[in-house]
C-alpha positions in Angstrom: 71.7 89.4 53.1 71.1 91.8 50.3 70.7 95.5 50.8 67.0 96.8 50.4 68.4 99.5 48.0 69.8 97.0 45.7 68.4 97.0 42.1 68.5 93.4 40.7 68.1 93.0 37.1 67.5 89.3 36.2 68.9 88.5 32.6 66.8 85.5 31.6 68.6 83.9 28.7 70.5 80.7 27.6 74.2 81.1 28.7 75.5 79.3 25.6 74.0 81.9 23.4 74.4 85.0 25.3 76.8 84.7 28.2 79.3 82.1 28.0 82.8 83.2 26.7 85.7 81.2 25.3 88.6 81.6 28.0 91.2 81.2 25.1 89.8 84.0 23.1 87.8 86.6 25.3 88.1 89.2 22.6 85.9 87.3 20.3 82.8 87.7 22.4 81.9 89.6 25.5 79.1 88.2 27.7 76.0 90.3 27.5 75.7 90.0 31.4 79.2 91.4 31.7 78.5 94.2 29.4 75.2 95.2 31.1 77.0 95.0 34.4 79.7 97.3 33.3 77.6 100.0 31.6 74.9 99.9 34.5 77.7 100.1 37.1 76.7 101.2 40.4 76.9 99.6 43.9 73.1 99.2 44.1 72.8 97.6 40.5 73.3 94.0 40.2 72.9 91.9 37.0 72.1 88.2 37.7 71.9 85.1 35.4 70.6 81.7 36.6 74.2 80.4 36.5 75.0 82.8 39.3 72.5 81.2 41.6 73.2 78.2 43.9 70.2 76.3 45.0 70.3 75.0 48.4 67.6 72.3 47.9 68.5 71.1 44.6 65.3 72.5 43.2 66.5 75.0 40.5 63.0 76.0 39.5 62.0 77.0 43.0 65.1 79.1 43.2 64.3 80.8 39.8 60.8 81.4 41.1 62.1 83.2 44.1 64.7 85.2 42.2 62.1 86.4 39.6 59.8 87.4 42.3 62.5 89.5 44.1 64.0 91.2 40.9 63.0 94.6 39.9 63.3 94.0 36.1 63.4 90.8 34.2 65.2 91.0 30.8 64.0 88.0 28.8 66.1 87.2 25.7 64.5 84.9 23.1 67.2 83.4 21.0 67.7 80.1 19.0 68.4 78.0 22.0 66.1 76.8 24.9 68.7 75.6 27.2 67.9 72.7 29.8 64.4 71.8 30.5 63.0 71.9 33.9 62.3 68.3 35.4 58.8 67.2 36.0 59.2 66.8 39.7 60.3 70.4 39.8 57.3 71.5 38.0 55.0 69.4 40.3 56.5 70.9 43.2 56.1 74.4 41.7 52.3 73.8 41.2 52.0 72.7 44.8 53.5 76.0 46.0 51.2 78.0 43.6 47.9 76.4 43.9 46.3 78.8 41.3 49.3 79.0 39.0 48.4 80.7 35.9 44.9 81.0 36.8 44.5 84.4 35.1 46.4 83.3 32.0 44.4 80.5 30.2 47.1 80.3 27.4 49.9 79.6 30.2 47.7 77.1 32.0 47.0 75.2 28.8 50.8 75.2 28.1 51.2 73.4 31.4 49.1 70.7 30.2 51.1 70.2 27.1 53.6 67.3 27.4 56.3 69.3 25.5 59.0 70.3 28.1 59.4 73.9 29.1 63.0 74.9 29.6 64.3 76.8 32.6 64.7 80.0 30.6 61.1 79.9 29.2 59.8 79.3 32.8 61.7 82.5 33.8 59.5 84.4 31.4 56.3 82.7 32.5 57.0 83.3 36.1 57.6 86.9 35.6 54.2 87.2 34.2 52.8 85.2 37.1 54.4 87.5 39.6 53.3 90.6 37.5 57.1 91.6 37.5 58.4 94.4 35.2 59.3 92.3 32.0 61.4 93.4 29.1 61.3 90.8 26.4 63.9 91.2 23.6 64.8 89.2 20.5 68.2 89.6 18.8 68.5 90.6 15.1 70.1 87.9 12.9 73.3 89.8 12.9 73.6 90.3 16.8 76.8 88.8 18.1 76.4 85.4 19.9 78.5 83.3 22.2 81.0 80.9 20.3 78.8 78.2 22.0 75.9 79.1 20.2 74.1 76.5 18.1 71.0 76.3 16.0 69.4 73.0 16.6 65.9 72.5 14.8 63.9 71.1 17.7 65.1 74.2 20.0 64.4 76.8 17.2 60.8 75.2 16.8 60.4 75.5 20.6 61.4 79.0 20.8 59.0 79.9 17.9 56.2 78.4 19.9 57.4 80.3 23.0 57.2 83.5 21.0 53.7 82.8 19.8 52.5 82.1 23.3 53.8 85.3 24.5 52.1 87.1 21.6 48.8 85.3 22.6 49.3 86.8 26.2 49.5 90.3 24.7 53.1 90.8 25.8 55.1 92.9 23.3 58.7 92.2 22.5 61.3 94.4 20.8 64.6 93.6 18.9 68.1 94.4 19.6 71.3 94.6 17.6 74.3 93.8 19.8 75.5 94.7 23.2 74.9 98.5 23.2 71.6 98.2 21.8 70.5 95.9 24.5 71.9 98.0 27.2 70.1 101.2 26.0 66.7 99.2 26.0 67.4 97.9 29.5 68.2 101.5 30.5 65.1 102.9 29.0 63.0 100.2 30.8 64.7 101.1 34.2 63.8 104.8 33.8 60.4 104.5 32.2 59.1 102.4 35.0 60.8 104.3 37.7 62.8 101.4 39.0 65.9 103.4 39.5 65.5 105.2 42.9 66.2 108.7 41.7 64.8 108.6 38.2 61.8 110.7 39.3 64.0 113.6 40.7 65.0 116.6 38.7 68.6 116.6 37.7 70.6 119.2 39.4 72.9 121.7 37.6 76.5 121.0 38.8 78.6 123.5 36.9 78.1 121.6 33.6 79.8 118.4 35.1 78.6 115.1 33.7 78.2 111.6 35.3 81.3 109.3 35.5 79.3 106.4 34.4 75.9 105.5 33.0 73.9 105.1 36.1 75.8 107.5 38.2 73.8 110.3 36.8 70.6 108.5 37.9 71.6 106.8 41.2 74.3 109.2 42.7 74.5 112.7 41.2 70.9 113.8 41.1 69.4 116.5 43.3 66.9 119.3 43.0 67.6 122.7 41.3 68.3 125.5 43.9 66.9 129.0 43.9 68.0 131.4 41.2 67.9 129.0 38.4 67.4 130.4 35.0 64.0 130.0 33.3 63.3 126.4 32.1 63.3 125.8 28.3 60.1 124.4 26.7 59.0 121.1 27.6 56.9 119.9 24.5 57.8 116.6 23.1 59.2 118.0 19.7 61.3 120.6 21.3 62.8 118.0 23.9 63.5 115.4 21.0 65.3 118.0 19.0 67.4 119.1 22.0 68.3 115.5 22.9 69.1 114.7 19.3 71.3 117.8 19.0 73.2 116.7 22.2 73.7 113.2 21.0 75.3 114.5 17.8 78.1 116.2 20.0 79.2 113.0 21.7 82.6 111.5 21.4 83.6 107.7 21.5 81.8 106.7 24.6 79.4 103.9 24.5 75.9 104.5 22.9 74.4 104.0 26.5 76.6 106.4 28.1 76.1 109.1 25.4 72.2 108.4 25.6 72.1 109.0 29.3 74.4 112.1 29.1 72.0 113.6 26.6 68.9 112.9 28.7 70.5 114.4 31.8 71.7 117.4 30.0 68.3 118.2 28.4 66.5 117.3 31.5 68.5 119.6 33.6 67.9 122.5 31.2 64.2 121.9 31.2 63.9 120.8 34.9 62.5 117.5 33.8 63.1 114.3 35.6 64.8 111.5 33.7 61.6 109.5 33.6 59.6 112.5 32.3 62.1 113.3 29.7 62.1 109.8 28.3 58.2 109.5 28.3 58.1 112.8 26.4 60.4 111.4 24.0 58.2 108.2 23.7 55.4 110.5 23.1 57.0 112.2 20.2 57.9 108.8 18.7 54.4 107.9 18.9 53.1 111.1 17.4 55.6 110.9 14.4 54.7 107.1 13.8 51.2 108.2 13.5 52.1 111.0 11.2 54.1 108.6 8.9 51.1 106.1 8.8 49.1 109.1 7.8 51.3 110.5 5.1 54.7 108.9 4.6 56.8 111.8 3.3 60.5 112.6 3.5 59.7 115.3 6.2 57.6 113.0 8.4 60.2 110.2 8.1 63.1 112.4 9.2 61.0 113.8 12.0 60.4 110.2 13.0 64.1 109.3 12.8 65.0 112.4 14.8 62.5 111.2 17.6 63.9 107.7 17.5 67.3 108.9 17.7 66.5 110.9 20.7 64.7 108.1 22.4 67.8 105.9 22.1 66.6 103.8 19.3 69.6 104.5 17.2 69.1 101.5 14.9 65.6 102.2 14.2 66.5 105.8 13.4 69.1 104.5 10.8 66.5 102.4 9.0 64.0 105.4 8.9 66.7 107.7 7.6 67.5 105.4 4.8 63.8 105.2 4.0 63.5 108.9 3.9 66.6 109.4 1.8 65.6 106.8 -0.8 62.2 108.4 -1.0 64.0 111.7 -1.7 66.1 110.3 -4.3 63.1 108.9 -6.0 61.6 112.2 -5.9 64.7 113.7 -7.7 63.8 111.4 -10.7 60.1 112.0 -10.5 60.2 115.7 -10.0 63.4 117.0 -11.8 61.9 120.7 -11.7 62.5 120.6 -7.9 65.6 118.4 -7.9 67.8 120.7 -5.7 65.1 120.7 -3.0 64.7 117.0 -3.1 68.4 116.5 -3.0 68.9 118.5 0.0 66.3 116.5 1.9 68.2 113.3 0.8 71.5 114.7 2.0 70.0 115.9 5.2 68.5 112.3 5.8 71.9 110.7 5.1 73.6 113.1 7.5 71.0 112.2 10.2 71.6 108.5 9.5 75.3 109.0 10.0 74.6 110.8 13.3 72.5 107.7 14.5 75.2 105.3 13.4 77.9 107.1 15.2 75.8 107.3 18.3 75.4 103.5 18.0 79.2 103.0 17.4 78.5 101.6 13.8 81.4 103.2 12.0 80.8 101.3 8.7 77.3 102.3 8.6 78.0 106.0 9.4 80.6 106.1 6.8 78.3 104.4 4.1 75.6 106.9 4.8 77.8 109.8 4.2 79.1 108.2 1.1 75.6 107.8 -0.3 74.9 111.5 0.1 78.3 112.3 -1.3 77.4 110.5 -4.6 74.7 113.1 -5.1 77.0 116.0 -5.4 79.1 117.0 -8.4 82.6 118.3 -7.7 82.8 120.0 -10.9 79.4 121.9 -10.7 79.1 122.4 -6.9 82.7 122.7 -5.4 81.7 124.5 -2.2 78.8 122.1 -1.4 81.2 119.1 -2.2 83.8 120.6 0.1 81.2 121.0 3.0 79.8 117.5 2.6 83.0 115.6 2.2 84.4 117.5 5.3 81.8 115.4 7.3 83.3 112.2 5.7 86.9 113.2 6.2 85.9 113.9 10.0 84.4 110.6 10.3 87.2 108.8 8.7 89.8 110.5 11.1 87.4 109.7 14.0 87.5 105.9 13.1 91.3 105.8 12.7 91.2 105.6 8.9 93.6 108.5 8.1 94.8 107.0 4.8 91.2 107.0 3.5 90.7 110.5 4.7 93.8 112.0 3.1 92.9 112.5 -0.6 89.5 114.0 0.6 91.3 116.4 2.8 93.7 117.4 -0.1 90.8 118.1 -2.3 88.8 120.0 0.3 91.9 122.2 1.0 92.4 123.2 -2.7 88.7 123.9 -3.1 88.5 126.2 -0.1 91.6 128.0 -1.0 90.4 128.6 -4.5 86.7 129.5 -3.7 86.7 131.0 0.0 90.3 132.4 0.0 93.6 131.3 1.7 92.9 133.3 4.8 89.2 132.6 5.1 87.6 130.7 8.1 86.4 128.1 5.7 90.3 127.5 4.9 91.1 127.3 8.6 88.4 124.6 9.0 90.0 122.6 6.1 93.5 123.2 7.6 92.1 121.9 10.8 91.3 118.5 9.2 94.8 118.5 7.7 96.3 119.0 11.1 94.4 116.1 12.6 95.8 114.1 9.8 99.4 115.2 10.4 98.9 114.4 14.1 97.8 110.8 13.6 100.6 110.4 11.0 103.0 111.9 13.5 104.4 114.3 10.9 105.5 116.9 13.5 107.3 119.3 11.1 104.3 119.6 8.7 101.8 119.9 11.7 103.8 122.7 13.0 103.4 124.7 9.7 99.8 124.0 9.4 99.0 124.8 12.9 100.8 128.2 12.6 98.8 128.9 9.6 95.5 128.2 11.4 96.6 130.4 14.2 97.3 133.2 11.9 93.9 132.8 10.3 92.1 132.7 13.6 94.1 135.7 15.1 92.8 137.9 12.2 89.2 137.2 13.2 87.3 139.0 15.8 88.0 137.8 19.4 84.8 136.1 19.8 85.0 134.2 16.5 88.0 131.9 17.1 86.8 128.5 17.6 89.8 126.8 16.1 92.4 128.7 18.0 92.8 126.5 21.2 93.1 123.2 19.3 95.6 124.8 16.7 97.8 126.0 19.8 97.6 122.4 21.3 98.5 121.1 17.9 101.6 123.6 17.7 102.7 122.8 21.1 102.5 119.1 20.4 104.4 119.5 17.1 107.2 121.3 18.7 107.5 119.1 21.7 107.6 115.9 19.6 110.4 117.5 17.6 112.4 117.9 20.8 111.8 121.7 20.8 110.9 121.7 24.3 111.8 125.3 25.1 109.6 126.6 22.3 106.8 124.2 23.1 106.3 125.3 26.7 105.0 128.8 26.2 102.6 127.6 23.4 101.2 124.9 25.5 100.6 127.3 28.5 98.9 129.7 26.0 96.7 126.8 24.7 95.5 126.0 28.2 94.8 129.5 29.0 92.6 129.8 25.8 90.7 126.6 26.4 90.0 127.6 30.1 88.8 131.1 29.2 86.8 130.1 26.0 85.4 126.7 27.1 85.7 126.2 30.9 87.9 124.2 33.0 86.1 120.8 32.5 85.7 121.0 28.8 87.5 118.1 26.8 89.7 120.5 25.0 90.8 122.1 28.2 91.6 118.7 29.7 93.5 117.7 26.6 95.6 121.0 27.2 96.2 119.9 30.8 97.5 116.7 29.5 99.7 118.3 26.9 101.2 120.6 29.5 101.8 117.8 31.8 103.6 116.0 29.0 105.9 119.0 28.5 106.7 119.1 32.3 107.4 115.4 32.2 109.7 115.7 29.2 111.6 118.3 31.5 111.8 115.9 34.3 109.3 117.8 36.4 107.4 114.8 37.6 106.2 116.5 40.7 104.5 119.3 38.7 103.3 116.9 36.0 101.5 114.2 38.1 98.8 116.4 39.6 98.0 117.7 36.1 97.7 114.3 34.7 95.5 113.2 37.5 93.4 116.4 37.1 92.9 115.6 33.4 92.1 111.9 34.0 89.5 112.7 36.7 88.1 115.4 34.4 87.6 113.1 31.4 86.1 110.4 33.6 83.5 112.9 35.0 82.7 114.6 31.8 83.0 111.7 29.2 83.0 108.6 31.2 85.6 106.0 32.1 85.5 104.2 28.6 85.8 107.2 26.3 88.7 107.2 24.1 90.0 110.5 25.4 89.8 109.0 29.0 91.7 105.9 28.1 94.5 108.1 26.4 94.7 110.1 29.5 95.1 106.9 31.5 98.1 106.1 29.1 99.7 109.4 29.8 99.5 108.8 33.7 101.0 105.3 33.1 104.0 106.9 31.4 104.7 108.9 34.4 104.2 106.0 36.9 106.5 103.9 34.7 109.2 106.6 35.0 108.7 106.8 38.8 109.2 103.0 38.9 105.6 102.6 40.2 104.9 99.4 38.0 102.3 98.2 40.5 100.3 101.2 40.1 100.7 101.4 36.4 99.8 97.9 35.3 96.0 97.8 36.3 95.6 101.2 34.6 97.2 100.0 31.4 95.2 96.8 31.5 92.1 98.8 32.0 93.0 101.2 29.2 93.8 98.4 26.6 90.5 96.5 27.5 88.5 99.7 26.9 90.3 100.5 23.8 89.9 97.1 22.3 86.2 97.2 23.1 85.4 100.7 22.0 87.9 101.4 19.2 88.9 97.9 18.0 91.9 95.7 18.1 94.0 97.5 15.6 93.1 101.3 16.2 96.3 103.2 16.5 95.5 104.2 20.1 95.0 100.5 21.0 98.4 99.6 19.5 100.0 102.4 21.5 98.6 101.0 24.7 99.6 97.4 23.7 103.1 98.7 23.3 103.2 100.3 26.6 101.9 97.3 28.4 104.5 95.2 26.8 107.2 97.6 27.9 105.8 97.5 31.5 105.9 93.6 31.4 109.6 93.7 30.0 110.5 96.3 32.8 109.1 93.8 35.4 111.3 91.1 33.8 108.3 89.3 32.2 109.8 88.8 28.8 107.6 85.8 27.9 104.6 87.9 28.6 105.9 91.1 26.8 107.2 89.5 23.5 103.7 88.4 22.1 102.3 91.8 22.9 105.3 93.6 21.1 105.0 91.4 18.1 101.1 92.0 18.0 101.5 95.8 18.2 104.3 95.8 15.5 102.2 93.6 13.1 99.2 95.9 13.7 101.2 99.1 13.1 102.7 97.7 10.0 99.1 96.9 8.6 97.3 100.0 9.7 99.9 102.8 9.7 102.6 101.6 7.3 106.2 100.5 7.9 107.7 104.0 8.1 105.2 105.5 10.5 106.8 106.6 13.7 104.6 104.4 16.0 105.7 101.4 13.7 109.4 102.4 14.1 108.9 102.8 17.9 107.5 99.3 18.0 110.5 98.0 16.1 112.9 99.9 18.6 111.0 98.3 21.5 110.9 94.7 20.2 114.6 95.0 19.4 115.2 95.9 23.1 113.3 92.8 24.2 115.2 90.6 21.8 118.6 92.1 23.1 117.5 91.4 26.7 116.7 87.7 25.6 120.2 87.4 24.0 119.0 87.3 20.4 121.5 89.9 19.4 121.3 89.2 15.7 117.6 89.7 15.8 117.8 92.9 17.9 120.6 94.4 15.6 118.4 93.9 12.4 115.4 95.7 14.0 117.5 98.5 15.3 119.2 99.2 12.0 115.7 99.2 10.4 114.4 101.5 13.0 117.3 103.9 12.8 116.9 104.2 9.1 113.1 104.7 9.4 113.6 107.3 12.1 116.2 109.1 10.3 113.9 109.4 7.3 110.7 110.2 9.2 111.9 112.1 12.2 115.3 113.5 11.2 118.8 112.6 12.5 118.6 114.7 15.7 115.1 113.8 16.9 115.2 112.5 20.3 113.8 109.2 19.4 116.5 108.8 16.6 119.1 109.5 19.2 117.7 106.9 21.5 117.8 104.2 18.7 121.5 105.4 17.8 122.4 104.9 21.4 120.9 101.4 21.8 122.4 100.3 18.5 125.9 101.5 19.7 125.5 99.6 22.9 124.6 96.5 21.2 127.5 96.8 18.8 129.7 97.2 21.8 128.5 94.0 23.3 129.2 92.3 20.0 132.8 93.8 20.1 132.4 96.1 17.1 133.7 99.0 19.1 134.7 101.2 16.2 131.1 101.6 14.7 129.8 101.6 18.3 131.9 104.6 19.1 130.8 106.4 15.9 127.2 105.9 16.6 127.4 106.9 20.3 129.3 110.1 19.6 126.6 111.0 17.1 123.9 110.3 19.8 126.0 112.5 22.4 126.3 115.4 19.9 122.7 115.3 18.8 121.5 115.3 22.4 123.6 118.1 23.5 122.3 120.2 20.5 118.7 119.1 20.9 118.1 118.4 24.5 120.9 120.3 26.2 123.9 119.2 28.1 122.2 118.9 31.4 119.3 116.8 30.2 119.1 113.2 31.7 119.3 111.5 28.4 122.4 113.4 27.3 124.1 112.4 30.3 123.0 108.7 29.8 124.4 109.0 26.2 127.7 110.3 27.6 128.0 107.6 29.9 127.6 105.0 27.2 130.1 106.8 25.0 132.7 106.9 27.9 132.1 103.1 28.6 132.8 102.4 24.8 135.9 104.5 24.8 137.2 102.8 27.9 136.8 99.6 26.1 138.8 101.1 23.1 141.4 102.5 25.6 140.6 105.9 24.3 140.7 108.7 26.9 137.0 109.8 27.5 136.0 113.5 27.4 135.3 113.1 31.1 135.5 110.4 33.7 132.2 108.6 34.0 131.3 105.2 35.2 128.5 102.8 34.9 127.6 100.1 32.3 126.0 101.2 29.0 122.2 101.7 29.3 119.4 101.4 26.7 116.6 103.7 26.0 113.1 102.7 25.3 110.9 104.9 23.0 
C-alpha cells in the first residue's frame, strides 16, 4: 500500500520512443523516465510509466484509468508513435464504469464514436481530462533524443496529428521540450506552479548558505520558515526577481539544468522570503509582461528583457532563441544606422553573452561556444585590443570548462600578450589572464609551468589591497597542486594549508573553492601516507560538494574519485567500486564520454577491477581510456602516459610480456620528456620496466633501471618513503639474481607500481 505522502508522476508516453533502452548500448540513450526519477529523486516522488503496472484482471485500460485518477501529475508526451491500441472490449467496460464518460467534452465523446482505434497512450491523456487531473502535455522538438527503437510509421504519425488537433479543440495547451533536461525542468515547473510538491508553498529557510543535495530535496526536505532576526527582505517585483534568478543561474557550475534552476529559485526565494511557488509565478508574470512588450514593440531591449525572464523561468531554450533574434536585430541596426554603430554592437554583444549563459545553463556546450564566437566576430583585434581580450576571455573560459583546452590555448596566449601590453604586467587584468593560463597548464598537467604562473598571480594579488585579492585562493591551490605533482611534497604542504585558510576566511567553509582546498590538502596527506588524517577531509569535501552543488556536479564526481584513491590504498575495494561506478555514470552523462575527467575515472575503475583480479573486465576499460586520452589529450599528455603505464601492468599480469614491455618503454620515454627523470611517476615506470626485464632474464638492464629508480626516489621522496623502500626491495631482488651483494639484506618478490 502506497504512503499517502507519495507524489506520483505518471509519464504517459510510448516506451519504444521515450523509455526503452538498448541493453547492449545504454550510453546511446537514457530513458526519460529514469532521468526524471533521478533528477526528482526523493522517497516521496515516484515516476511511473504504463510498463510498470501489472493488471490483476487483464484489463489494462481499467488499470490505467485508476492510475491516472490517483496520480498527482500526468506528463503526456506526444511523439510520432501511438503504441498499442486499446481493445474494443476494454473500451466497452470503461464506458460501463463511467456512464457519463466525456459528457462535458463533446469532442472527446465524438471521438469515442469514431471507428479509428485509440491507443493506450492517447487514452491516458483523455482519462486525465475526464478526471480533471493536473495535466502537462509536451511535444518533442525534432532534434530531441529518442529511443533506438523509435520508428516513424505513416499511419501512427497521422494518428498522433489527429490526437494533437483534438487536444487543441479541447483548449488544452501544450509545450515543446528539447531533450531530457528540458523535459525535467518543465515537469519541475508544473510541480511547483500547481503546489503539488508538499512544501512548495512554504518559505525556504536560510541554512548558513547551504544548498540542497538534489533537485527536490530543497522542496521536500530542507524547507522551513525564517526565524526572528532575519534581514530585511529584498524587492519582490517580477522584474527584480527575474534578474536575481538569472544572475544566480549564471554562477552555476556543471550540475544539471534542473538542479541549477531549482538552486537559483531557492536562493532568490530565501533572500526575498518568497515561497518557491510564488517565486516561479512571479517569473511567469515577468515572462508574460515581456512577451506583451515584444508584441507591442520588438526591439533589442525588449527582446533581451524577455530572454532574461525566460532564462529565469527555466525556459533556457526559449531564451537562447530570443537572444539570437535580439542579436541579429542589433547587427542589422549596425548596418542601417552606422552613426550609432558602437551602441548597436554593444547590444549585440550583450545578447550573445546572454545566449551563452542560457546555453550553459541548458548544458548545450556547442551552442554556448557558437554564441560567444558570433559576438567575437564583431570585434577587431587591431582596433580594440582591450575589448577583444575581455570578450575572448569568456570564450577561453567556456572552452576550458568544456574540456577543450587545445582550442582555448591560442586565445589565452593572445589575451595574455594584450593585457601585458595594455594593462601592464602587474595589473589585475594581467592576473585574470594568467588565471586562464594556470587553468590551461593544470588541464595539460604541465606542473613546472603551472608553478611559475601561480607564483606570478600570487605576487600580483599580494600587491593589491587585502579586500581585492579574488584570485589568491585559487592561485595558492594551483601552486600547491603543482608542487605536489612534481613530487615536492615538503614545499606543497604549507602552501596547501595557506590555500585552505584563505578560502575559509574569504569564502566560507562550504564554498566550492574551500572544498577544493580541503580535497587538495587531503591529497597531500595521502601522499605522505597519512590516511587517517586524509580520509575525514576527503569525506568532508565530498559531503560539502553534494550539499552545495548536488551529487552529479563535476566537482562532486571528482571528489568521489579522490575518496576512491584512498579506499583503494586501504584495500577497501568493496567500498570503492560503487563510488567509482557512480562517478563514471555521472561524468559520462554530464561531461561526455571523452572528457578528461571521465577518462580518469575510467582508468581508475579499470585499476580497481584489475586489483580484484578481473582482468577481462579491466582490459576494455583501460583500452577505451587510452584511446580517448590519445584522441583528446595527445600522445605525450601525462594522463595518456599514465594510461599506457597501467595497461602495460595489465598485459604483464596476463603474461603478454612483449606487449607490456613495448608500452612501458613508450610510457617511460614520454614521462621523462613530460615530467622529468626524477618525477615519482617516471620512477614508478622505471621500477615496473626493471621488474619486467628481470622476469625476462635481462638482469643487466633491469639492474640499471632499478638503481635509477632507487636513487631518484631517495632524492625526491626521501629514504623513508614507502615507494623508496619498495624500489629498494626490487633492486635487492635483482641483485640477488645477479649474485651481486645488495646494499642491504631485503626480502620479497619484485613489486609493480600503478600510476
